[in-house]
C-alpha positions in Angstrom: -23.7 26.7 20.0 -20.8 24.4 20.8 -20.2 23.8 17.1 -20.1 27.5 16.4 -17.5 28.1 19.2 -15.4 25.2 17.9 -15.4 26.5 14.4 -14.6 30.0 15.6 -11.7 28.8 17.8 -10.3 26.7 14.9 -10.4 29.5 12.4 -8.8 31.9 14.9 -6.3 29.4 16.1 -3.4 30.8 14.1 -4.6 34.5 14.2 -2.0 36.6 15.8 0.5 33.8 16.0 4.0 34.4 14.7 6.7 32.2 13.3 10.0 33.7 14.5 12.9 34.6 12.1 15.3 31.6 11.6 12.6 29.0 12.1 12.8 25.9 9.9 9.9 25.0 7.6 10.0 21.7 5.7 7.8 21.3 2.6 7.3 18.4 0.3 7.0 19.3 -3.4 3.8 18.3 -5.2 5.3 19.3 -8.6 8.8 18.5 -9.8 11.2 21.2 -10.9 13.3 20.7 -14.0 15.8 23.4 -15.0 15.5 22.5 -18.7 11.8 23.5 -18.6 11.6 26.1 -15.8 11.9 29.8 -15.8 12.6 32.3 -13.0 9.5 33.4 -11.1 7.7 30.1 -11.8 5.8 28.8 -8.8 5.4 25.2 -7.7 2.8 23.6 -5.4 4.0 22.0 -2.2 2.7 21.0 1.2 4.1 21.4 4.7 6.0 18.2 5.5 6.2 18.7 9.3 4.0 20.8 11.5 5.4 24.1 12.5 5.5 24.3 16.3 6.2 27.5 18.2 6.5 27.5 22.0 4.9 24.0 22.1 1.9 25.0 20.0 1.2 23.8 16.5 0.5 26.9 14.4 1.0 25.4 10.9 -0.3 21.9 10.5 1.4 19.2 8.4 -0.2 19.1 5.0 -1.0 22.8 4.8 -0.6 24.1 1.2 2.6 26.0 0.4 4.1 27.7 -2.6 7.8 27.5 -3.7 9.1 30.0 -6.2 12.1 29.6 -8.6 14.1 32.7 -7.8 17.3 32.0 -9.7 18.2 29.9 -12.8 21.6 30.0 -14.3 21.8 27.5 -17.1 25.0 25.7 -18.3 27.8 28.0 -19.4 26.7 30.9 -17.2 27.9 29.4 -13.9 31.2 27.7 -14.3 29.8 25.3 -16.9 27.1 24.1 -14.5 23.4 24.8 -14.2 22.3 26.3 -10.9 18.8 26.9 -9.6 17.5 28.4 -6.4 14.0 28.1 -4.9 12.4 29.9 -2.0 9.3 29.2 0.1 7.1 32.2 -0.6 3.7 31.4 0.9 1.7 29.1 3.2 -2.1 28.7 3.3 -3.4 29.0 6.9 -7.1 28.5 7.4 -7.8 29.2 3.7 -5.7 32.4 3.7 -2.5 32.9 1.9 0.3 34.1 4.1 3.5 35.6 2.7 6.7 33.9 4.0 10.3 35.1 3.6 12.9 32.4 3.6 16.4 31.7 2.5 17.0 29.9 -0.8 17.6 26.2 -1.4 20.2 26.0 -4.2 21.1 23.0 -6.4 24.0 22.9 -8.9 24.7 20.4 -11.7 28.2 19.1 -12.4 30.9 16.9 -10.7 29.7 15.2 -7.6 32.8 13.8 -5.7 34.1 16.5 -3.4 30.7 18.3 -3.8 28.9 15.5 -1.9 31.4 15.5 1.0 31.2 19.3 1.2 27.4 19.4 1.2 27.2 16.6 3.7 29.6 18.4 6.1 27.9 21.8 5.7 24.5 20.1 6.2 25.7 18.4 9.4 27.1 21.6 10.8 24.0 23.6 10.1 21.8 20.8 11.5 23.9 20.6 14.6 23.7 24.3 15.2 19.9 24.4 14.8 19.5 21.3 16.9 21.7 22.7 19.7 19.6 25.9 19.8 16.3 23.9 19.8 17.2 21.0 22.2 20.7 21.2 23.6 23.2 18.3 23.2 20.6 15.7 22.2 19.1 18.2 19.7 22.6 18.9 18.2 23.2 15.2 17.6 19.8 14.8 15.9 20.3 18.0 13.9 23.7 16.9 12.7 22.4 13.6 11.5 19.5 15.3 9.7 21.7 17.9 8.2 24.2 15.3 6.9 21.4 13.3 5.3 20.0 16.4 3.7 23.4 17.4 2.3 24.1 13.9 0.9 20.6 13.6 -0.4 20.9 16.8 -2.3 23.0 14.9 -4.9 20.0 13.2 -6.3 18.8 16.5 -7.7 21.5 17.0 -10.3 21.8 15.0 -13.6 24.2 16.1 -16.3 24.0 19.8 -17.0 20.4 20.1 -15.8 19.0 20.2 -12.3 15.9 18.2 -11.3 14.1 18.2 -8.0 11.4 15.4 -8.1 8.0 15.7 -6.6 7.7 14.5 -3.0 11.2 15.8 -2.3 11.3 17.5 1.1 13.0 20.9 1.1 14.0 22.6 4.3 13.9 26.4 4.5 14.7 28.9 7.2 12.6 32.0 7.7 14.6 35.2 7.2 12.1 37.4 9.1 9.2 36.9 11.4 6.0 35.6 9.8 2.7 36.9 11.2 -0.2 34.5 10.7 -3.5 36.2 10.3 -3.9 40.0 10.0 -1.4 40.7 7.1 1.1 37.8 6.9 4.3 39.8 7.6 
């Protein structure tokens, strides 16, 4: 009887839980993305890199399956001589059920890197600080700024010549654009 109750509580653990809009979700790619071989709409396997915690409760465990979709691909010559690609987190697997997720895009552009690195690092630091301040006050802002700066600078490894590559095991950080309901519909 105890085993049945444990299984039931685990399977219903996420049922009715919600991930609020503007929540960060970090995923690690299982498959690499290469703009020279990719096409819009193509999906890539990923896994949740950091547990998603809401109100102190883990509702999406680290390692949960995820799907990232290529939503925009502008090859060289169409976007100021550079190649640009954008990916979006589109679903998570919770207790064996696929749950639709709406997030903002993560975009990468090929081309010159000098000013671009400084710009992305500064933007990343600002966004990270804002998220950190909301989540944890002053200390959270400092941690978020450091994480955001690292993410902005690290994004430079994704571009090579006029193609864009995002290697497997790369951690991508998305923000939900609307509330995600886990269990009972996914929206």
